C-alpha positions as CSV (number, residue, x, y, z in Angstrom):
1,M,84.3,98.0,154.8
2,S,81.0,97.2,156.5
3,S,78.2,95.7,154.5
4,R,76.1,98.8,155.2
5,T,79.0,101.0,153.9
6,G,79.4,98.8,150.9
7,I,75.6,98.9,150.1
8,A,75.7,102.7,150.5
9,A,78.6,103.0,148.2
10,A,77.0,100.8,145.6
11,V,73.8,102.8,145.7
12,A,75.7,106.0,145.4
13,A,77.6,104.7,142.4
14,F,74.3,103.5,140.8
15,L,72.7,106.9,141.3
16,A,75.7,108.7,139.9
17,S,75.8,106.5,136.8
18,S,72.0,106.8,136.3
19,A,72.2,110.6,136.7
20,A,75.0,110.7,134.1
21,L,73.1,108.5,131.7
22,A,69.8,110.5,132.2
23,A,71.7,113.7,131.3
24,G,72.0,112.4,127.7
25,P,75.0,113.1,125.5
26,N,78.0,115.1,126.7
27,V,78.4,118.6,125.5
28,V,81.9,118.8,124.0
29,S,84.0,121.1,121.9
30,G,83.9,121.1,118.2
31,P,84.7,120.7,115.4
32,G,82.4,117.8,114.7
33,E,82.6,114.8,112.4
34,N,82.5,115.4,108.6
35,P,81.5,119.1,108.7
36,S,80.9,119.2,104.9
37,C,78.0,116.9,105.6
38,F,77.1,117.7,109.2
39,K,77.4,121.5,109.0
40,P,76.7,123.3,112.3
41,W,73.7,125.7,112.1
42,D,75.8,128.7,113.1
43,A,78.7,129.8,115.2
44,S,76.8,129.4,118.5
45,T,75.8,125.7,117.8
46,K,77.0,123.4,120.6
47,Y,78.4,119.9,120.0
48,F,77.2,116.5,121.4
49,Q,79.0,113.2,121.9
50,W,77.3,109.9,122.9
51,P,79.2,106.9,124.3
52,A,80.2,104.7,121.4
53,K,78.1,101.6,120.8
54,K,79.1,98.6,118.7
55,G,76.9,98.1,115.7
56,P,75.0,97.1,113.7
57,Y,72.1,99.1,115.2
58,R,68.3,99.0,115.5
59,I,67.0,102.2,113.9
60,A,63.4,103.5,113.8
61,L,61.6,106.2,111.9
62,A,58.7,107.6,113.9
63,N,56.8,109.6,111.3
64,G,53.6,111.5,112.0
65,F,51.5,112.8,109.1
66,V,51.7,110.8,105.8
67,G,49.0,112.3,103.7
68,N,51.0,114.0,101.0
69,T,53.6,113.1,98.3
70,W,56.5,114.6,100.2
71,R,56.0,112.3,103.2
72,I,55.4,109.3,101.0
73,Q,58.7,109.9,99.1
74,M,60.5,110.6,102.4
75,I,59.5,107.1,103.7
76,K,60.4,105.5,100.3
77,M,63.8,107.2,100.5
78,A,64.4,106.1,104.1
79,K,63.8,102.5,103.0
80,A,66.0,102.9,99.9
81,Y,68.8,104.5,101.9
82,A,68.6,101.8,104.6
83,A,69.2,99.2,101.8
84,T,72.4,100.8,100.5
85,P,75.6,99.0,101.2
86,E,76.8,101.8,103.5
87,M,73.7,101.7,105.7
88,A,72.9,98.0,105.4
89,S,76.2,97.1,107.1
90,Q,75.3,99.4,110.0
91,I,71.6,98.6,110.5
92,K,70.5,95.3,112.1
93,E,66.8,96.3,112.0
94,F,65.0,99.3,110.4
95,K,61.4,99.9,111.6
96,I,58.9,102.6,110.3
97,V,55.6,103.7,111.8
98,S,53.4,106.6,110.8
99,T,50.9,107.8,113.4
100,G,49.0,110.7,111.8
101,T,48.7,114.1,113.3
102,D,48.0,113.1,116.9
103,V,50.8,114.2,119.2
104,A,50.1,111.6,121.9
105,A,50.1,108.8,119.3
106,Q,53.5,109.8,118.0
107,I,55.0,110.2,121.5
108,A,53.6,106.8,122.4
109,A,55.3,105.3,119.3
110,I,58.6,106.9,120.2
111,D,58.3,105.5,123.8
112,N,57.6,102.1,122.4
113,F,60.8,102.2,120.4
114,I,62.7,103.4,123.4
115,N,61.3,100.7,125.6
116,S,61.9,98.0,122.9
117,G,65.6,98.7,122.9
118,Y,66.1,100.6,119.7
119,D,69.5,102.4,119.4
120,A,68.2,105.5,117.5
121,I,65.0,107.1,116.4
122,V,64.6,109.6,113.7
123,T,61.3,111.5,113.7
124,I,59.3,114.3,112.1
125,A,57.6,115.9,115.1
126,V,53.9,116.6,114.9
127,N,54.3,119.5,117.4
128,P,57.5,121.5,118.2
129,T,56.9,122.0,121.9
130,A,55.5,118.7,123.3
131,F,58.6,116.5,123.3
132,A,60.7,117.6,126.3
133,P,59.6,114.5,128.4
134,V,60.3,112.0,125.6
135,I,63.8,113.6,125.0
136,K,64.5,112.9,128.7
137,R,63.3,109.3,128.4
138,A,65.4,108.7,125.3
139,N,68.5,110.1,127.1
140,A,67.8,107.9,130.1
141,K,68.0,104.8,127.9
142,G,70.9,106.1,125.8
143,V,68.8,106.3,122.7
144,V,69.9,108.8,120.0
145,L,66.7,110.8,119.0
146,V,67.0,112.9,115.8
147,P,64.1,115.1,114.8
148,F,64.3,116.5,111.2
149,D,62.1,118.6,108.9
150,N,59.5,119.6,111.5
151,V,62.0,120.0,114.4
152,L,61.5,120.9,118.0
153,D,61.9,124.1,120.0
154,S,64.8,122.7,121.9
155,N,68.6,122.7,121.9
156,E,68.7,119.5,124.0
157,V,68.4,117.1,121.1
158,M,70.4,116.6,117.9
159,M,68.3,117.9,114.9
160,V,68.6,118.1,111.1
161,N,66.9,120.7,108.9
162,E,67.0,123.3,106.3
163,D,66.4,126.9,107.6
164,Q,62.7,127.2,107.3
165,L,62.5,130.8,108.3
166,A,65.1,131.6,105.6
167,M,63.1,129.6,103.0
168,G,60.0,131.7,103.7
169,Q,62.2,134.9,103.6
170,Q,63.8,133.9,100.3
171,S,60.4,133.1,98.8
172,G,59.1,136.4,99.9
173,E,62.1,138.3,98.6
174,W,61.7,136.7,95.2
175,V,58.0,137.4,95.0
176,V,58.5,141.1,96.0
177,K,61.4,141.4,93.4
178,N,59.1,140.1,90.7
179,I,56.2,142.5,91.5
180,P,57.7,146.0,90.6
181,S,54.8,147.9,92.1
182,K,55.5,146.3,95.6
183,S,51.7,146.2,96.0
184,G,48.7,144.1,95.1
185,K,47.1,140.9,96.4
186,L,49.1,137.9,97.3
187,L,47.9,134.3,98.0
188,E,49.8,132.4,100.7
189,V,49.2,128.6,100.6
190,R,50.2,127.2,104.0
191,G,51.1,123.7,105.1
192,V,49.9,121.4,107.9
193,P,48.8,123.6,110.8
194,G,50.7,123.3,114.1
195,N,54.0,122.2,112.5
196,S,57.2,124.2,113.0
197,V,57.9,124.2,109.2
198,D,54.6,125.8,108.4
199,R,55.0,128.3,111.2
200,D,58.6,129.3,110.3
201,R,58.0,129.6,106.6
202,H,54.9,131.7,107.2
203,L,56.8,134.0,109.6
204,G,59.7,134.4,107.2
205,F,57.4,135.2,104.2
206,R,55.3,137.7,106.1
207,K,58.4,139.4,107.5
208,V,59.4,140.3,104.0
209,V,56.1,141.1,102.3
210,E,54.9,143.1,105.2
211,A,58.1,145.2,105.5
212,P,57.8,149.0,105.3
213,G,57.5,150.2,101.8
214,N,55.4,147.2,100.6
215,K,51.7,147.5,100.2
216,F,50.5,143.9,99.8
217,E,47.2,142.4,100.9
218,V,47.8,138.7,101.8
219,V,45.0,136.1,101.5
220,E,45.9,133.0,103.4
221,V,44.6,129.4,102.8
222,V,45.6,125.9,104.0
223,G,47.0,123.5,101.5
224,N,48.4,120.8,103.8
225,W,51.5,120.5,101.5
226,D,49.3,118.4,99.3
227,D,48.5,118.9,95.6
228,G,44.8,118.0,95.8
229,T,44.2,120.1,98.9
230,A,46.2,123.1,97.6
231,Q,44.4,122.9,94.2
232,K,41.0,123.1,95.8
233,A,42.1,125.9,98.3
234,V,43.5,128.0,95.4
235,A,40.5,127.4,93.2
236,D,38.2,128.5,96.1
237,A,40.3,131.6,96.7
238,V,40.3,132.6,93.1
239,A,36.5,132.2,93.0
240,V,36.1,134.6,95.9
241,H,38.9,137.1,95.2
242,K,39.0,136.9,91.4
243,S,42.6,138.0,90.9
244,F,46.0,137.7,92.6
245,D,49.3,139.3,91.7
246,G,51.6,136.7,93.2
247,M,51.5,133.4,95.1
248,F,53.7,131.6,97.7
249,V,53.0,127.9,98.1
250,Q,54.7,125.9,100.9
251,G,53.8,122.6,99.2
252,G,51.3,121.3,96.8
253,S,52.7,123.7,94.2
254,T,51.7,121.7,91.2
255,G,48.0,121.6,92.3
256,A,48.1,125.3,93.2
257,V,49.4,126.3,89.7
258,R,46.9,124.0,88.0
259,A,44.1,125.8,89.8
260,L,45.3,129.1,88.3
261,I,45.4,127.5,84.8
262,D,41.9,125.9,85.2
263,A,40.5,129.2,86.3
264,K,42.1,130.9,83.3
265,H,43.8,133.2,85.8
266,K,46.6,135.4,84.5
267,M,50.0,133.8,84.9
268,I,51.8,135.4,87.9
269,P,55.0,135.1,89.9
270,V,54.8,131.9,92.0
271,A,57.3,130.8,94.7
272,G,56.8,127.2,95.4
273,E,58.3,123.9,96.5
274,A,60.5,121.5,94.5
275,E,57.8,119.2,93.1
276,N,58.6,117.8,89.6
277,G,55.2,118.8,88.3
278,F,55.6,122.4,89.5
279,R,58.9,122.7,87.7
280,K,57.5,121.2,84.6
281,L,54.7,123.8,84.5
282,C,57.2,126.6,85.2
283,A,59.2,125.5,82.2
284,E,56.2,124.9,79.9
285,R,54.3,128.0,80.8
286,A,57.1,130.6,81.1
287,K,56.3,132.2,77.7
288,E,52.7,132.7,79.0
289,G,54.0,134.7,82.0
290,L,54.4,132.0,84.7
291,V,57.7,132.9,86.4
292,C,58.7,130.7,89.3
293,A,61.1,130.2,92.2
294,S,61.3,126.6,93.4
295,L,62.9,126.1,96.8
296,G,63.2,122.6,98.0
297,Q,62.7,121.0,101.3
298,S,64.2,117.7,100.4
299,P,62.8,114.3,101.4
300,G,66.5,113.4,101.5
301,L,66.7,115.0,105.0
302,V,65.7,111.6,106.3
303,A,68.8,110.0,104.9
304,I,71.1,112.7,106.4
305,S,69.3,112.1,109.7
306,M,69.8,108.4,109.6
307,K,73.5,108.9,108.8
308,A,73.8,111.4,111.6
309,A,72.2,108.9,114.1
310,V,74.6,106.1,113.1
311,T,77.6,108.5,113.3
312,A,76.5,109.6,116.8
313,L,76.1,106.0,117.9
314,Q,79.7,105.4,116.8
315,G,80.8,108.0,119.4
316,K,81.7,110.7,116.9
317,V,81.3,114.4,117.8
318,M,78.1,115.9,116.2
319,P,76.6,119.4,116.0
320,Q,73.4,119.8,118.0
321,M,71.7,121.4,115.0
322,I,72.8,120.3,111.5
323,S,72.2,122.7,108.7
324,V,71.3,121.4,105.2
325,P,71.5,123.9,102.3
326,I,68.3,125.1,100.6
327,P,68.3,123.8,96.9
328,T,66.9,126.4,94.7
329,A,65.9,126.8,91.0
330,T,64.5,130.0,89.6
331,H,63.2,131.4,86.2
332,P,64.5,131.1,83.6
333,D,66.9,128.3,84.7
334,F,64.6,125.3,84.6
335,K,66.4,122.7,82.6
336,A,65.0,119.3,81.6
337,D,66.8,116.3,83.1
338,V,68.9,118.7,85.2
339,N,66.6,120.2,87.8
340,Y,63.3,118.7,86.6
341,F,62.5,115.4,84.9
342,P,59.9,115.2,82.1
343,K,59.8,111.4,82.2
344,L,59.1,111.2,86.0
345,T,55.8,111.7,87.8
346,D,54.6,115.1,88.8
347,N,54.7,114.2,92.5
348,F,58.4,113.3,92.5
349,F,60.5,115.8,94.6
350,T,63.5,116.8,92.6
351,T,66.1,117.4,95.3
352,N,67.4,114.2,96.8
353,D,71.2,114.1,96.3
354,F,73.7,115.3,98.9
355,P,77.1,114.4,97.6
356,P,79.0,115.7,100.7
357,C,77.1,113.1,102.7
358,G,77.5,110.3,100.1
359,V,73.7,110.3,99.6
360,N,73.2,109.7,95.9
361,L,70.1,107.7,95.4
362,K,68.6,107.1,91.9
363,A,64.9,108.0,91.4
364,T,64.2,104.4,90.4
365,D,65.6,103.2,93.7
366,I,63.5,105.6,95.7
367,M,60.2,105.0,93.8
368,S,60.6,101.2,93.9
369,K,59.8,101.3,97.6
370,D,56.5,101.7,99.4
371,E,55.3,104.0,102.1
372,K,53.8,101.3,104.4
373,N,54.6,100.7,108.0
374,N,56.9,97.7,108.5
């Protein structure tokens, strides 16, 4: 073989291997690893397989917004889960950074982790549509990228979530069921604008309450999934509109209900999140007419995402979209020390255990951590 031919062959082989690497994980046939934990979203979900890497691994959490109790608990849970014997043996380094609501800053943080040689990055995306280029860059470096909670409008990356559209629909169905007249004024307290979770829950809720036969007027405010923000938003709405017949709160449910109580508003059906304080109020004020549905988006999604990333790095077959069940408690089934905890703080989210995944962290283990970057 001539030197020119040899060089050409080497270049061709390099380009072929680079193209294969840039294509990301292979699309393969299912079933995937541990389907009781990593449940495929639906029958059409495809399966991914990455080349196996030897551990332990360098894992990063690229968070965005951190201005509410859910995000704080999520970060604490990530740190607590990383410290468990199962994960500690698999993780060489675990890095966390929160970048706020700026899309460019979050993408820059992800790029920095990619370029620094991290094996996997779990992330809550600030925006559902801006990440296609960074997915390609992660694939080009063989990095497993796992969005969860606020996921991406893409089927080219492995993701973990509860069905946010279904959560909005279920909340809407419960509210309509508990207002026999199927009419009146509803207050919808939304989350952080621009996120896929806020968008999908909103669309699911509106699809139900605006269905033919219902005659609701919906007043919409922004609560940022935060108790203080939601409490002020609800207080302002009550001051303007005087009375509501039902309320749907994406997050900040404790503050939203306290605003009703402070305003001496009649107790109404409220579909909210899984904050401990909200469930306490639902139990305490049920005799006064406060009936509740509490549907939880668990901070524990971060643990399942970390577990999924490590499993993918081990070369196991994984669903592209992993579905996590929606934990729900409704009136009159709020039970102390079962689905709410009188001795714990109001801002503790009550849904953190996922036995099929081996995620069983104690509240004390979670709350002993901090939410700081490291």
